[in-house]
N, C-alpha and C positions, 0 to 999 in steps of 0.2 A: 314363708314356707311352713312354719309351725302352725299358723292359723289355718292354712289350707289342709294341713295334715290332721288337725283335730276337729275340723268342721263336722264330719260325720258323728264323732263322739258327742259333740255339743248338742246336735240335733237329737241324739238318743237320750241324753241327760235331760233335755228340755221336756221330753214326754213324761218323765217321772214327776209327780207332784212334789215330792220331798226335795229331790235334787234341783228341780226347776225353781222352787222357792229359795234354795241355797244360792243358785246363780243370780236370782233377783237381788238377794242380800249383798252378794259380792259386787254387783253393779252399783247399788246404792252406796255402799261403802267407798267404792272407787270415785264416784262423783263427789261425795263428801270430802274425801281426801284431797282431790284436785281443788275444791273450793277453799279449803283451809290453806293450802299452799299458795293459792292465788292471793288470798287476803294477806297472808304474812309477807309475801313478796311485795305486794303493793305498799304495805306499811313500812317495809324496810327501804324501798327504793324511791317513794314519792316524798322527798324531803324538802324541796324548795319549789317556788312557783314555776320555774322552768320545767322541772320534771313533771309536775302536775299538768302544765299546759301541753307538753309533749304527749302525755298519756291520753288526755281528753281529745286532743286533735287527732291522734292516731286512731282512737276508738271511733270517732265520728267518720273519719275517712274510710276506715275498714267497713263499718256498717252501712253508711249511706252510699258511698261511691264504689264499694266492693274493690277497693284498691288492694293490690297484692301486698302481703306482709313483707316481701322482699324490699319493695320501695319504701315502706314505712321504716324498716330497719336502716336502710341506707340514708333516708332523710333524717332520722334521729341521730345517726352517727355524724352526719354532716353538721347538724345543729350543735351537737356536743363538741365537735372539733372546732367549729367557729367560735363557740362560747369560751373555750379554754385558752 
């Protein structure tokens, strides 16, 4: 609801060169923050060959076969449950 409510405001802000540049900077900062969090999460969670294999397999299935993330989560949970 919030995104829909501020959509006209964002369109108005985009027309301003200064405020448009500010929004571009916010977008770049957001992407950079997500990248840093992703790298830190990977370094903290990929600790053994099983977790690395699960991550690589999930990435391949997600990109190549367009498999739903729900199935990937369930498959990872099943592998973890069977492994423990």
